[in-house]
VEXVOGU-91911 format. One record per residue (C-alpha): residue number from 1; chain; x, y, z. Coordinates in nm, 2 decimals, padded with zeros to 4 digits, always signed. Example, Ala and Ser with C-alpha at 12.3 -4.5 7.8 and 13.67 -1.06 7.14 Angstrom:
BEGIN
SITE   nr  kette       X       Y       Z
SITE    1      A  +01.23  -00.45  +00.78
SITE    2      A  +01.37  -00.11  +00.71
END
This chain:
BEGIN
SITE   nr  kette       X       Y       Z
SITE    1      A  -00.85  +15.17  +02.26
SITE    2      A  -01.11  +15.42  +02.14
SITE    3      A  -01.12  +15.73  +02.36
SITE    4      A  -01.48  +15.68  +02.46
SITE    5      A  -01.45  +15.31  +02.54
SITE    6      A  -01.64  +15.26  +02.87
SITE    7      A  -01.57  +15.00  +03.14
SITE    8      A  -01.90  +14.82  +03.22
SITE    9      A  -01.98  +14.59  +03.51
SITE   10      A  -02.18  +14.28  +03.57
SITE   11      A  -02.48  +14.25  +03.80
SITE   12      A  -02.48  +13.98  +04.07
SITE   13      A  -02.72  +13.98  +04.36
SITE   14      A  -02.81  +14.34  +04.32
SITE   15      A  -02.46  +14.47  +04.30
SITE   16      A  -02.27  +14.60  +04.00
SITE   17      A  -01.93  +14.43  +04.01
SITE   18      A  -01.63  +14.31  +03.82
SITE   19      A  -01.50  +13.96  +03.79
SITE   20      A  -01.38  +13.80  +04.12
SITE   21      A  -01.03  +13.77  +03.98
SITE   22      A  -01.03  +14.11  +03.82
SITE   23      A  -01.00  +13.99  +03.46
SITE   24      A  -01.16  +14.19  +03.17
SITE   25      A  -01.18  +14.16  +02.80
SITE   26      A  -01.24  +14.42  +02.52
SITE   27      A  -01.54  +14.42  +02.30
SITE   28      A  -01.47  +14.54  +01.95
SITE   29      A  -01.66  +14.78  +01.73
SITE   30      A  -01.70  +14.59  +01.41
SITE   31      A  -01.72  +14.91  +01.20
SITE   32      A  -01.38  +15.03  +01.31
SITE   33      A  -01.19  +14.74  +01.47
SITE   34      A  -01.15  +14.96  +01.78
SITE   35      A  -01.25  +14.88  +02.14
SITE   36      A  -01.62  +14.97  +02.20
SITE   37      A  -01.62  +14.88  +02.57
SITE   38      A  -01.43  +14.69  +02.84
SITE   39      A  -01.62  +14.42  +03.03
SITE   40      A  -01.56  +14.18  +03.32
SITE   41      A  -01.44  +13.83  +03.21
SITE   42      A  -01.65  +13.62  +03.44
SITE   43      A  -01.51  +13.30  +03.58
SITE   44      A  -01.68  +13.00  +03.71
SITE   45      A  -01.69  +13.15  +04.06
SITE   46      A  -01.88  +13.45  +03.92
SITE   47      A  -02.13  +13.24  +03.73
SITE   48      A  -02.19  +13.02  +04.03
SITE   49      A  -02.24  +13.32  +04.25
SITE   50      A  -02.50  +13.47  +04.01
SITE   51      A  -02.69  +13.14  +04.00
SITE   52      A  -02.69  +13.11  +04.38
SITE   53      A  -02.82  +13.47  +04.40
SITE   54      A  -03.10  +13.38  +04.16
SITE   55      A  -03.18  +13.06  +04.35
SITE   56      A  -03.19  +13.25  +04.68
SITE   57      A  -03.42  +13.52  +04.53
SITE   58      A  -03.66  +13.26  +04.40
SITE   59      A  -03.66  +13.03  +04.71
SITE   60      A  -03.65  +13.28  +04.99
SITE   61      A  -03.79  +13.61  +04.87
SITE   62      A  -04.15  +13.69  +04.78
SITE   63      A  -04.07  +13.76  +04.41
SITE   64      A  -04.25  +13.44  +04.29
SITE   65      A  -04.52  +13.44  +04.56
SITE   66      A  -04.62  +13.81  +04.59
SITE   67      A  -04.94  +13.93  +04.43
SITE   68      A  -04.91  +13.93  +04.05
SITE   69      A  -05.02  +14.30  +04.04
SITE   70      A  -04.72  +14.40  +04.24
SITE   71      A  -04.47  +14.20  +04.03
SITE   72      A  -04.63  +14.33  +03.71
SITE   73      A  -04.58  +14.69  +03.84
SITE   74      A  -04.21  +14.62  +03.91
SITE   75      A  -04.14  +14.46  +03.57
SITE   76      A  -04.32  +14.75  +03.40
SITE   77      A  -04.11  +15.00  +03.58
SITE   78      A  -03.80  +14.80  +03.47
SITE   79      A  -03.91  +14.82  +03.11
SITE   80      A  -03.97  +15.19  +03.14
SITE   81      A  -03.63  +15.23  +03.29
SITE   82      A  -03.49  +15.08  +02.97
SITE   83      A  -03.70  +15.32  +02.77
SITE   84      A  -03.56  +15.62  +02.96
SITE   85      A  -03.21  +15.52  +02.85
SITE   86      A  -03.30  +15.42  +02.49
SITE   87      A  -03.05  +15.65  +02.32
SITE   88      A  -02.77  +15.48  +02.52
SITE   89      A  -02.89  +15.13  +02.42
SITE   90      A  -02.91  +15.24  +02.06
SITE   91      A  -02.56  +15.38  +02.08
SITE   92      A  -02.41  +15.05  +02.20
SITE   93      A  -02.62  +14.84  +01.96
SITE   94      A  -02.45  +15.03  +01.68
SITE   95      A  -02.10  +15.05  +01.83
SITE   96      A  -02.09  +14.70  +01.99
SITE   97      A  -02.31  +14.49  +01.76
SITE   98      A  -02.27  +14.67  +01.43
SITE   99      A  -02.64  +14.74  +01.38
SITE  100      A  -02.68  +15.02  +01.13
SITE  101      A  -02.80  +15.34  +01.29
SITE  102      A  -03.12  +15.31  +01.08
SITE  103      A  -03.18  +14.95  +01.20
SITE  104      A  -03.11  +15.03  +01.57
SITE  105      A  -03.32  +15.35  +01.58
SITE  106      A  -03.62  +15.23  +01.38
SITE  107      A  -03.64  +14.86  +01.44
SITE  108      A  -03.44  +14.65  +01.68
SITE  109      A  -03.40  +14.86  +02.00
SITE  110      A  -03.76  +15.00  +02.00
SITE  111      A  -03.89  +14.66  +01.93
SITE  112      A  -03.72  +14.52  +02.24
SITE  113      A  -03.93  +14.76  +02.45
SITE  114      A  -04.25  +14.69  +02.25
SITE  115      A  -04.22  +14.31  +02.27
SITE  116      A  -04.15  +14.34  +02.64
SITE  117      A  -04.47  +14.54  +02.69
SITE  118      A  -04.66  +14.29  +02.49
SITE  119      A  -04.53  +14.00  +02.70
SITE  120      A  -04.64  +14.18  +03.01
SITE  121      A  -04.98  +14.25  +02.86
SITE  122      A  -05.03  +13.89  +02.76
SITE  123      A  -04.95  +13.78  +03.12
SITE  124      A  -05.20  +14.03  +03.26
SITE  125      A  -05.47  +13.87  +03.05
SITE  126      A  -05.40  +13.52  +03.20
SITE  127      A  -05.53  +13.37  +03.51
SITE  128      A  -05.30  +13.20  +03.76
SITE  129      A  -05.58  +12.95  +03.86
SITE  130      A  -05.82  +12.78  +03.63
SITE  131      A  -06.11  +12.59  +03.78
SITE  132      A  -06.21  +12.26  +03.62
SITE  133      A  -06.55  +12.09  +03.61
SITE  134      A  -06.65  +11.91  +03.94
SITE  135      A  -06.63  +11.53  +03.90
SITE  136      A  -06.81  +11.24  +04.08
SITE  137      A  -06.60  +10.95  +03.96
SITE  138      A  -06.40  +10.79  +04.12
SITE  139      A  -06.49  +11.03  +04.39
SITE  140      A  -06.67  +11.36  +04.43
SITE  141      A  -06.40  +11.62  +04.40
SITE  142      A  -06.32  +11.98  +04.31
SITE  143      A  -06.02  +12.04  +04.08
SITE  144      A  -05.82  +12.33  +03.96
SITE  145      A  -05.50  +12.40  +03.77
SITE  146      A  -05.24  +12.65  +03.89
SITE  147      A  -04.97  +12.80  +03.68
SITE  148      A  -04.65  +12.86  +03.88
SITE  149      A  -04.31  +13.00  +03.78
SITE  150      A  -04.06  +12.73  +03.66
SITE  151      A  -03.79  +12.87  +03.89
SITE  152      A  -03.44  +12.99  +03.81
SITE  153      A  -03.36  +13.05  +03.44
SITE  154      A  -03.04  +13.06  +03.26
SITE  155      A  -03.10  +13.30  +02.97
SITE  156      A  -02.83  +13.29  +02.69
SITE  157      A  -02.86  +13.54  +02.41
SITE  158      A  -02.68  +13.57  +02.08
SITE  159      A  -02.46  +13.83  +01.92
SITE  160      A  -02.69  +13.94  +01.64
SITE  161      A  -02.97  +14.11  +01.82
SITE  162      A  -02.84  +14.15  +02.17
SITE  163      A  -03.10  +14.37  +02.34
SITE  164      A  -03.40  +14.24  +02.14
SITE  165      A  -03.35  +13.87  +02.21
SITE  166      A  -03.23  +13.93  +02.57
SITE  167      A  -03.57  +14.10  +02.64
SITE  168      A  -03.76  +13.82  +02.46
SITE  169      A  -03.63  +13.61  +02.75
SITE  170      A  -03.60  +13.85  +03.04
SITE  171      A  -03.95  +14.01  +03.02
SITE  172      A  -04.15  +13.69  +03.02
SITE  173      A  -03.92  +13.52  +03.27
SITE  174      A  -03.95  +13.80  +03.53
SITE  175      A  -04.32  +13.88  +03.49
SITE  176      A  -04.42  +13.51  +03.54
SITE  177      A  -04.22  +13.51  +03.87
SITE  178      A  -03.90  +13.34  +03.77
SITE  179      A  -03.55  +13.47  +03.86
SITE  180      A  -03.27  +13.47  +03.60
SITE  181      A  -02.91  +13.49  +03.50
SITE  182      A  -02.86  +13.65  +03.17
SITE  183      A  -02.54  +13.57  +02.96
SITE  184      A  -02.49  +13.77  +02.64
SITE  185      A  -02.26  +13.67  +02.36
SITE  186      A  -01.90  +13.77  +02.44
SITE  187      A  -01.90  +13.95  +02.10
SITE  188      A  -02.18  +14.18  +02.21
SITE  189      A  -02.19  +14.22  +02.59
SITE  190      A  -02.27  +14.59  +02.62
SITE  191      A  -02.65  +14.62  +02.61
SITE  192      A  -02.69  +14.33  +02.85
SITE  193      A  -02.47  +14.50  +03.10
SITE  194      A  -02.68  +14.82  +03.05
SITE  195      A  -02.98  +14.61  +03.14
SITE  196      A  -02.79  +14.51  +03.45
SITE  197      A  -02.75  +14.88  +03.54
SITE  198      A  -03.13  +14.94  +03.51
SITE  199      A  -03.21  +14.62  +03.70
SITE  200      A  -02.97  +14.73  +03.99
SITE  201      A  -03.19  +15.04  +04.04
SITE  202      A  -03.54  +14.89  +03.98
SITE  203      A  -03.54  +14.51  +04.06
SITE  204      A  -03.49  +14.33  +04.40
SITE  205      A  -03.15  +14.18  +04.45
SITE  206      A  -03.09  +13.84  +04.27
SITE  207      A  -03.41  +13.86  +04.05
SITE  208      A  -03.20  +13.94  +03.75
SITE  209      A  -02.82  +13.88  +03.73
SITE  210      A  -02.60  +13.95  +03.43
SITE  211      A  -02.26  +13.78  +03.37
SITE  212      A  -02.02  +13.81  +03.08
SITE  213      A  -01.78  +13.51  +03.06
SITE  214      A  -01.57  +13.49  +02.75
SITE  215      A  -01.48  +13.13  +02.80
SITE  216      A  -01.68  +12.82  +02.73
SITE  217      A  -01.61  +12.66  +03.07
SITE  218      A  -01.77  +12.93  +03.29
SITE  219      A  -02.06  +12.96  +03.04
SITE  220      A  -02.14  +12.59  +03.05
SITE  221      A  -02.21  +12.62  +03.42
SITE  222      A  -02.53  +12.79  +03.33
SITE  223      A  -02.64  +12.46  +03.16
SITE  224      A  -02.48  +12.20  +03.38
SITE  225      A  -02.53  +12.34  +03.73
SITE  226      A  -02.81  +12.19  +03.93
SITE  227      A  -02.93  +12.54  +04.04
SITE  228      A  -03.12  +12.65  +03.73
SITE  229      A  -03.45  +12.49  +03.64
SITE  230      A  -03.46  +12.61  +03.28
SITE  231      A  -03.23  +12.71  +03.00
SITE  232      A  -03.34  +12.94  +02.72
SITE  233      A  -03.08  +12.97  +02.44
SITE  234      A  -03.08  +13.14  +02.11
SITE  235      A  -02.79  +13.07  +01.87
SITE  236      A  -02.65  +12.81  +01.64
SITE  237      A  -02.79  +12.46  +01.61
SITE  238      A  -02.45  +12.30  +01.70
SITE  239      A  -02.44  +12.50  +02.03
SITE  240      A  -02.80  +12.41  +02.09
SITE  241      A  -02.71  +12.04  +02.07
SITE  242      A  -02.43  +12.10  +02.32
SITE  243      A  -02.66  +12.28  +02.56
SITE  244      A  -02.92  +12.00  +02.53
SITE  245      A  -02.65  +11.74  +02.62
SITE  246      A  -02.54  +11.96  +02.92
SITE  247      A  -02.89  +11.99  +03.05
SITE  248      A  -02.97  +11.62  +03.02
SITE  249      A  -02.83  +11.51  +03.35
SITE  250      A  -03.07  +11.73  +03.54
SITE  251      A  -03.35  +11.72  +03.28
SITE  252      A  -03.38  +12.09  +03.27
SITE  253      A  -03.66  +12.26  +03.08
SITE  254      A  -03.53  +12.39  +02.75
SITE  255      A  -03.62  +12.66  +02.50
SITE  256      A  -03.39  +12.65  +02.20
SITE  257      A  -03.42  +12.89  +01.91
SITE  258      A  -03.16  +12.78  +01.66
SITE  259      A  -03.05  +12.81  +01.30
SITE  260      A  -03.23  +12.85  +00.98
SITE  261      A  -03.20  +12.84  +00.60
SITE  262      A  -03.53  +13.00  +00.51
SITE  263      A  -03.67  +12.99  +00.16
SITE  264      A  -03.83  +13.29  -00.01
SITE  265      A  -04.07  +13.15  -00.27
SITE  266      A  -04.17  +13.37  -00.57
SITE  267      A  -04.48  +13.23  -00.73
SITE  268      A  -04.53  +13.28  -01.11
SITE  269      A  -04.76  +13.57  -01.06
SITE  270      A  -04.52  +13.76  -00.84
SITE  271      A  -04.50  +14.14  -00.85
SITE  272      A  -04.13  +14.19  -00.88
SITE  273      A  -04.14  +14.56  -00.79
SITE  274      A  -04.25  +14.46  -00.44
SITE  275      A  -04.09  +14.12  -00.41
SITE  276      A  -03.73  +14.20  -00.52
SITE  277      A  -03.69  +14.46  -00.24
SITE  278      A  -03.85  +14.21  +00.00
SITE  279      A  -03.60  +13.94  -00.11
SITE  280      A  -03.31  +14.18  -00.05
SITE  281      A  -03.44  +14.27  +00.30
SITE  282      A  -03.50  +13.90  +00.36
SITE  283      A  -03.13  +13.81  +00.32
SITE  284      A  -02.96  +14.14  +00.40
SITE  285      A  -03.12  +14.27  +00.72
SITE  286      A  -02.82  +14.31  +00.96
SITE  287      A  -02.59  +14.19  +00.69
SITE  288      A  -02.76  +13.85  +00.68
SITE  289      A  -02.68  +13.78  +01.05
SITE  290      A  -03.04  +13.68  +01.14
SITE  291      A  -03.15  +13.32  +01.20
SITE  292      A  -03.48  +13.39  +01.03
SITE  293      A  -03.32  +13.53  +00.71
SITE  294      A  -03.46  +13.40  +00.39
SITE  295      A  -03.13  +13.30  +00.22
SITE  296      A  -03.27  +13.07  -00.05
SITE  297      A  -03.47  +13.23  -00.32
SITE  298      A  -03.69  +12.99  -00.53
SITE  299      A  -03.79  +13.14  -00.86
SITE  300      A  -04.02  +13.00  -01.13
SITE  301      A  -03.81  +12.93  -01.44
SITE  302      A  -04.02  +13.14  -01.67
SITE  303      A  -03.96  +13.45  -01.44
SITE  304      A  -03.60  +13.36  -01.37
SITE  305      A  -03.40  +13.59  -01.60
SITE  306      A  -03.60  +13.90  -01.52
SITE  307      A  -03.58  +13.83  -01.15
SITE  308      A  -03.20  +13.79  -01.16
SITE  309      A  -03.17  +14.12  -01.36
SITE  310      A  -03.38  +14.31  -01.10
SITE  311      A  -03.20  +14.15  -00.81
SITE  312      A  -02.86  +14.24  -00.95
SITE  313      A  -02.95  +14.60  -01.01
SITE  314      A  -03.12  +14.65  -00.67
SITE  315      A  -02.83  +14.49  -00.48
SITE  316      A  -02.56  +14.69  -00.65
SITE  317      A  -02.74  +15.01  -00.56
SITE  318      A  -02.71  +14.94  -00.19
SITE  319      A  -02.47  +15.14  +00.02
SITE  320      A  -02.23  +14.95  +00.25
SITE  321      A  -02.07  +15.17  +00.52
SITE  322      A  -02.00  +15.23  +00.89
SITE  323      A  -02.29  +15.14  +01.11
SITE  324      A  -02.31  +15.48  +01.27
SITE  325      A  -02.38  +15.65  +00.93
SITE  326      A  -02.76  +15.67  +00.89
SITE  327      A  -02.70  +15.66  +00.51
SITE  328      A  -02.56  +15.30  +00.53
SITE  329      A  -02.79  +15.04  +00.40
SITE  330      A  -02.56  +14.76  +00.52
SITE  331      A  -02.30  +14.77  +00.80
SITE  332      A  -02.02  +14.53  +00.91
SITE  333      A  -02.02  +14.17  +01.00
SITE  334      A  -01.96  +14.11  +01.37
SITE  335      A  -01.60  +14.00  +01.36
SITE  336      A  -01.30  +13.91  +01.15
SITE  337      A  -01.39  +13.55  +01.21
SITE  338      A  -01.74  +13.59  +01.07
SITE  339      A  -01.59  +13.77  +00.76
SITE  340      A  -01.36  +13.47  +00.70
SITE  341      A  -01.66  +13.24  +00.74
SITE  342      A  -01.85  +13.42  +00.47
SITE  343      A  -01.55  +13.41  +00.24
SITE  344      A  -01.51  +13.03  +00.29
SITE  345      A  -01.88  +12.98  +00.18
SITE  346      A  -01.83  +13.21  -00.12
SITE  347      A  -01.54  +12.99  -00.23
SITE  348      A  -01.75  +12.67  -00.17
SITE  349      A  -02.03  +12.81  -00.39
SITE  350      A  -01.79  +12.88  -00.67
SITE  351      A  -01.62  +12.54  -00.63
SITE  352      A  -01.95  +12.36  -00.65
SITE  353      A  -02.06  +12.53  -00.97
SITE  354      A  -02.29  +12.81  -00.86
SITE  355      A  -02.27  +13.13  -01.07
SITE  356      A  -02.17  +13.45  -00.89
SITE  357      A  -02.43  +13.71  -01.00
SITE  358      A  -02.29  +13.99  -00.79
SITE  359      A  -02.06  +14.06  -00.49
SITE  360      A  -01.84  +13.79  -00.34
SITE  361      A  -01.56  +14.01  -00.20
SITE  362      A  -01.47  +14.17  +00.13
SITE  363      A  -01.47  +14.56  +00.14
SITE  364      A  -01.20  +14.76  +00.30
SITE  365      A  -01.37  +15.04  +00.51
SITE  366      A  -01.15  +15.17  +00.79
SITE  367      A  -01.06  +14.88  +01.01
SITE  368      A  -01.41  +14.71  +01.00
SITE  369      A  -01.54  +14.38  +00.88
SITE  370      A  -01.73  +14.45  +00.57
SITE  371      A  -01.85  +14.23  +00.28
SITE  372      A  -02.03  +14.29  -00.04
SITE  373      A  -02.39  +14.17  -00.06
SITE  374      A  -02.35  +13.85  -00.26
SITE  375      A  -02.59  +13.66  -00.49
SITE  376      A  -02.53  +13.31  -00.64
SITE  377      A  -02.75  +13.21  -00.93
SITE  378      A  -02.80  +12.87  -01.11
SITE  379      A  -02.77  +12.69  -00.78
SITE  380      A  -02.92  +12.35  -00.68
SITE  381      A  -03.05  +12.28  -00.34
SITE  382      A  -02.79  +12.01  -00.26
SITE  383      A  -02.51  +12.27  -00.27
SITE  384      A  -02.35  +12.36  +00.06
SITE  385      A  -02.45  +12.72  +00.02
SITE  386      A  -02.81  +12.61  +00.00
SITE  387      A  -02.80  +12.38  +00.29
SITE  388      A  -02.58  +12.54  +00.56
SITE  389      A  -02.65  +12.86  +00.75
SITE  390      A  -02.38  +13.11  +00.64
SITE  391      A  -02.49  +13.40  +00.86
SITE  392      A  -02.37  +13.66  +00.62
SITE  393      A  -02.50  +13.87  +00.32
SITE  394      A  -02.53  +13.57  +00.08
SITE  395      A  -02.83  +13.47  -00.12
SITE  396      A  -02.87  +13.14  -00.32
SITE  397      A  -03.11  +13.16  -00.61
SITE  398      A  -03.27  +12.83  -00.73
SITE  399      A  -03.50  +12.79  -01.03
SITE  400      A  -03.80  +12.56  -01.02
SITE  401      A  -04.07  +12.45  -01.27
SITE  402      A  -04.38  +12.37  -01.06
SITE  403      A  -04.54  +12.49  -00.74
SITE  404      A  -04.51  +12.14  -00.59
SITE  405      A  -04.14  +12.13  -00.68
SITE  406      A  -04.09  +12.47  -00.50
SITE  407      A  -04.25  +12.34  -00.18
SITE  408      A  -04.04  +12.03  -00.20
SITE  409      A  -03.72  +12.23  -00.24
SITE  410      A  -03.83  +12.47  +00.04
SITE  411      A  -03.88  +12.17  +00.28
SITE  412      A  -03.56  +11.99  +00.17
SITE  413      A  -03.35  +12.11  +00.47
SITE  414      A  -03.28  +12.02  +00.83
SITE  415      A  -03.41  +12.36  +00.93
SITE  416      A  -03.76  +12.49  +00.96
SITE  417      A  -03.75  +12.84  +01.12
SITE  418      A  -03.90  +13.07  +00.86
SITE  419      A  -04.01  +13.12  +00.50
SITE  420      A  -04.18  +13.38  +00.28
SITE  421      A  -04.42  +13.34  -00.01
SITE  422      A  -04.46  +13.62  -00.27
SITE  423      A  -04.77  +13.63  -00.49
SITE  424      A  -05.05  +13.86  -00.61
SITE  425      A  -05.29  +13.59  -00.51
SITE  426      A  -05.30  +13.58  -00.13
SITE  427      A  -05.52  +13.27  -00.09
SITE  428      A  -05.29  +13.08  -00.33
SITE  429      A  -04.99  +13.20  -00.13
SITE  430      A  -05.15  +13.09  +00.19
SITE  431      A  -05.20  +12.75  +00.05
SITE  432      A  -04.83  +12.73  -00.02
SITE  433      A  -04.75  +12.87  +00.32
SITE  434      A  -04.95  +12.59  +00.48
SITE  435      A  -04.74  +12.33  +00.31
SITE  436      A  -04.40  +12.47  +00.41
SITE  437      A  -04.26  +12.32  +00.73
SITE  438      A  -04.15  +12.63  +00.91
SITE  439      A  -04.25  +12.80  +01.23
SITE  440      A  -04.31  +13.14  +01.07
SITE  441      A  -04.42  +13.20  +00.72
SITE  442      A  -04.47  +13.56  +00.58
SITE  443      A  -04.68  +13.63  +00.28
SITE  444      A  -04.56  +13.93  +00.08
SITE  445      A  -04.34  +14.04  +00.37
SITE  446      A  -04.04  +13.92  +00.57
SITE  447      A  -03.87  +13.96  +00.91
SITE  448      A  -04.16  +14.14  +01.08
SITE  449      A  -04.23  +13.96  +01.41
SITE  450      A  -04.54  +14.02  +01.62
SITE  451      A  -04.50  +14.01  +01.99
SITE  452      A  -04.85  +13.85  +02.02
SITE  453      A  -04.75  +13.56  +01.80
SITE  454      A  -04.51  +13.27  +01.86
SITE  455      A  -04.17  +13.25  +01.70
SITE  456      A  -03.97  +12.94  +01.67
SITE  457      A  -03.88  +12.65  +01.45
SITE  458      A  -03.95  +12.31  +01.32
SITE  459      A  -03.69  +12.03  +01.29
SITE  460      A  -03.34  +12.14  +01.39
SITE  461      A  -03.44  +12.50  +01.41
SITE  462      A  -03.53  +12.45  +01.78
SITE  463      A  -03.75  +12.35  +02.06
SITE  464      A  -04.03  +12.56  +02.20
SITE  465      A  -04.13  +12.92  +02.11
SITE  466      A  -04.04  +13.28  +02.19
SITE  467      A  -04.30  +13.55  +02.19
SITE  468      A  -04.68  +13.52  +02.20
SITE  469      A  -04.87  +13.34  +02.47
SITE  470      A  -04.66  +13.04  +02.42
SITE  471      A  -04.35  +13.21  +02.56
SITE  472      A  -04.53  +13.25  +02.89
SITE  473      A  -04.60  +12.88  +02.90
SITE  474      A  -04.22  +12.83  +02.87
SITE  475      A  -04.17  +12.99  +03.20
SITE  476      A  -04.46  +12.84  +03.39
SITE  477      A  -04.52  +12.50  +03.54
SITE  478      A  -04.87  +12.34  +03.54
SITE  479      A  -05.00  +12.21  +03.87
SITE  480      A  -05.32  +12.01  +03.92
SITE  481      A  -05.48  +12.04  +04.26
SITE  482      A  -05.75  +11.79  +04.35
SITE  483      A  -05.98  +11.85  +04.65
SITE  484      A  -06.16  +11.53  +04.75
SITE  485      A  -06.51  +11.62  +04.87
SITE  486      A  -06.59  +11.26  +04.99
SITE  487      A  -06.28  +11.14  +05.17
SITE  488      A  -06.46  +10.84  +05.32
SITE  489      A  -06.52  +10.71  +04.97
SITE  490      A  -06.16  +10.74  +04.88
SITE  491      A  -06.05  +10.57  +05.20
SITE  492      A  -06.29  +10.28  +05.14
SITE  493      A  -06.15  +10.24  +04.79
SITE  494      A  -05.79  +10.24  +04.92
SITE  495      A  -05.87  +09.97  +05.17
SITE  496      A  -06.05  +09.76  +04.91
SITE  497      A  -06.39  +09.75  +05.07
SITE  498      A  -06.55  +09.89  +04.75
SITE  499      A  -06.47  +09.86  +04.38
SITE  500      A  -06.49  +10.12  +04.10
SITE  501      A  -06.67  +10.02  +03.78
END
């Protein structure tokens, strides 16, 4: 165990606590293979207690019914509490999740705060009640629509961007008046438990609970229990299907942000000096462990050789090293299992006839889980490496002849989360973007997400949206209230003494 490994606690009903049976597990620093922290291994009893606390807070406290200004102030204070401890969140995102120091300091952790603030701002701009036009048929009536919190939410976040995606869920859920149980990935529990520490000081008991089961059984309670009204999950498509099945018996509301196999499309007028670094960032941010990574690069055949040459040179100039070294361009994969997974896909690519342009091997750095950035050339879109999400630093380059063929290849996948189009001609690029079936399409950029804009996927990349005004809709129910201004007319109609029409 590393000397500085800290023991963290869960948050249940306002109290920081261990597991009921005292069990713990060790979270591993992927750069070193050492223990980064020790966390409670929640059992079914702990998860049920957290859900019961969230249910009680929603049903019996004034969290959902208090004036919105008061709740907004409380959630803002919670976000500022996170901001006050930002260096600690950054430290754990590096040590527990393998974010490079550069990524955590400049991108992912600050963005978690910024997106939270934007969600709160978007909620402040909305009205809880929207009047509708008065009608006279079938009866004179006044009508209005209320937006009310959906209830208790099970929030399940992934290993790749722990604090960022947790706050994509927590901030809109809380500001709209929901209560929640947050479950992080067992591979990266630390920053969620730090959120619990902030919540223990600044939120009413039960409004936010944080549990860290390592086993599937206790985790599935978040989906199958009758207590939550909604499940919001980010992770693999296979797990998303399992969650959907688990939620079916009680018809829970679902938000599922799932896998991707995004295309980056170079048009024939592409500026390679700008586009090649963009393509590298597209498939290598956080070592390719991002669902919106653009991991298929579609290149016009007449620009193919020069593109491959530039890609190879730029990739081989990158520095792979420990996540806590600010000079590292790339850090580790999250686990030994993920490293093995990448190696299996590299072998599949070679077996199916793709040409290895660069990389392809693990790297021994300390006791960590490092892999070379890897590019396959001369691939076809029916290869496994072009169709399945690898979640590692692997790019598949596919040549094409016509713009229409590029769009067809881009759309020839079960996924539809993201894409990028690179061209000197922005209107032309926009025309291509409009034909690609993906929830987010960047033009001459990649990975940058706007908290005011929705993020989510087509096809098997998910259901619903994170971020933007749409994420607030995901945590609000819609109620129509009808006020009859001529009850005698309605009563006469009911008893059949008059007709309508």
